[in-house]
N, C-alpha and C positions, 0 to 999 in steps of 0.2 A: 733069045731072053724075054720074058714076060714081064708085067708090072711086080709080081710077087717076088721076082728073084731079085726084081733091084731094091724093093721095101727092103727083102732080107738082107740084102748087102749095105744096104744105108745101117741097118741094125748093126751088121757085122763089122762095116768099116767106116761109119762116118767119123768115130773120133779118131783114126790114125788118118784120115783124109784132115780131117782138123788140125791135129799135129803137124803133118806135113804142111798145110797152108800156114799156118803162123810161124813156123820156122823159116819157110822159103818167100814169103813176103814181110817177114820181122814183126808183126804185128799181131796181136792176139785178135783185133777185131775183123775176122774174115769169116764171118756168118754169111754173108752176102756171096762171098765168094765160093763158100760150101755149097748154098744151095744151086748156084752156075753149074759146079762139077754136076750134081748130080741131077739138074736138069738137061745137062748137054749128054751126060749117060743115060739119062732117058729117051733124050732123041737119036741118038746113035746105038739103043739097045741092040738094034739087029746088025751092026758092024762089029760086035763083040763075038770072037770065034772061038775061043775057048784058048788060042794059042798062049795066052797070060794067064797068070790068077788073074780074079776078078780084081783084087786089092791095087795090083800093080797097073792093070789097065786104068783104074780110077785115079793113081797117082800120076799116070801120065796125062789123063785129062785136067787134073790138077796143074800140073806144071804148065799145060797150054793157057789154061785160066788165069795161072798168077802171070804168064808172060803177057798176056792181052791185059792184064790189069796194070801191069808195070808199064804199057807204051802207054796207056790212057792216063795215068797218073802222074808219070813223069819223075818216077823215084819220088813220090811226096812219102812223108812220115817215117818215124822211127819206132824201132823195136819198143812197144812198152812192156817193161817187165810183169812177168805172171807171179802175183804178189800170193800166191797159194805156196806157203812154206810150212805148213801144217806139218811134215815130218820131221819138224825140228820142236825141240821141246823146253829151249830155254831162250830166252830173248838174246843172249850171247852167240848161242847156236845159229838162232834163226838171222842175227845179222850176218855173221860169216857165209852162210848159203846163199845169203841175197847178196853179198859181195862176189862170191865166186860164180854164183848165175850171170850176173852183171858183166862181170869180168868175160866169161865166157862167151856169151852172147856177142860182147864188144868185139872180142876177138874175130867170132864166126863171121860177124857183119863186116870186118876188114877185110875178108878173104874175097880174091876174085870170082866171079858167079861159078864157074865150072867146081872150085874147090868147095865153094859153097854148097853147092848142090850135091856134090859126093858124101859130103861130111853130113848133111842133112838125111840122105836116105840111110847110108851105112852107119855113120854113128850115133845119129839121134831115133831115128825110124827100127834100125838094126835089120834093114832088108838084107839080103844076100847079094853078092855080086851079081846074081844072074838076075834077080829082081832088079837091083839099081841099074843093071844093063838095059832092062826092058824101059823101065820108067823114064829114064835119060836118053835113051835110044842110041847106046853106046855098044863098043865092043865089051865083053867081059876084062880082058884086057886092061883097055882103055880105063876102066872102071877102079881096077885094082892098083893102076898104075897113080891114075889121079889120086885116089886115097890114100896112097902113102905120101905122096907130095903135100896133100893138104894138110895131113895129121904132122908132118913135120914142120910145113909152115905155122899151122895153127900151134905146136909147141912153142914155136920161135916167138910167136907173138905174145903169147901169155906168159913167157919165162920174162920176157921185155916189160910186160904189164908189171908183173910182180916187182922185177928190180926197180922199175920207177915208183911204184907204191913204198917200198923200203926205202929208198932213198927220200922222199917227202915225210916218210914216217921219223927217219932220224932224225931230220932237221929241227 
């Protein structure tokens, strides 16, 4: 791969990698990590064999960069909500959307790491099972099984949070 391809890949995939990093790291302050991903991709550009798609190769690098970051930071920081709720048109809709957004990310944050990883890849980034398997370096069967279990756990958590919220509102 030459520099031109990497520049093209940056244009094509930087937003997807950025989104992956946001969800994976539970913060929207990932600009430095994004730079690290593409710097490492540039350094390792000759190791890309084409056995995977450029996107999944970059996600694999992003996952390793994130793991390194976690080790350095010792799990500091919390996910800050993305305030861009411009798709809603009324204050009431914005409030509901913000609460649902917050509820979802709180539930995702509480999942164990393997569940959180597969939910981010499959559910949020909408990768296929095969792409997720490449990113996570798992078998496709493990991706499917873990995703099924993660969705069930996420559903339980969201239902529990809603019941608690409803109980508080009823008081």
